[in-house]
N, C-alpha and C positions, 0 to 999 in steps of 0.2 A: 469512463476508463475501464478497460479490461486487461487481462493478464498480459496479452500480447503487446499492446500499447505501453504498459509498463515496463517491460523489458526492452522494448524499442527507445524509450526515453531514455533509461539508465544506460544503454548502450552508447546513445549519442554523448552522454555526459562523461562516461568512462573513456571513452575514444578522443575526445575533445581535450588536447594539451593545454589548453587556454583556462579551462576551469579547475580552481583549486579545491579539490576533493578532500582534503583532510578535515574532518569536523564537519563535514557537509550532511544536513539533514533535510530531506525532502518531506513536506508534509501535504497529504492530500485529504480533503475534505470531500467524502463522496455520499450520495444519495443513500438512504437505508437499503435500497435493492442493489446498487451496485457495491456498497460496503460489505454487504452479506456475502455477495458473490465473490469478491477480490479476498475476504477473509477466508472462505472456504477453500478456494483455489490454492493459496498460498500454504493453507494448513495441509492439504493433502499432498502438494508437491514436497512439502519437507518432512511430511510424516505419512509415508505411503502404506505404512503397516497397521498405524493406528487409526481405529475407527472412532475415536472419542472426541468428536468436535464440539468445541463449546464457542459458541459465537461472543465476541467482547466488543464493546463500544470502541476500544482503541487498540489497536496492535501495531507492531513494529516488525520490520525484516531488513536484514542487510542484503544487499545484493552488489556485487563487484567492490565492494568497500564502501558502499553508500548506504546509510541508515534511511531507510523510508518509512515514514509513520503514516498511518490511516485513520482518520477520525471520522465518525459518523456526523452527517450534516446536521445542525440543531434544528429544531423544529421551528418554525417561525411562528411567533405570536402575533395574532391579528387583534387590533383594536376594534371595539365596536362602538 
């Protein structure tokens, strides 16, 4: 998932009158690379002047009245 896909998804939800949006929270579990990219994109879109980006394993953003939570995919433990 990238930023454009996120906006497209949120727009679909916001425009759909059949979806109850009060209290709606979307949670995306992203790969490490996608999580980092989304974290940076959303940070700089909401803080264009601030240059002190600090990555976090979980972060949230509200878009169109919908809370979107991003978590980093958990590393899979393989048994030997």
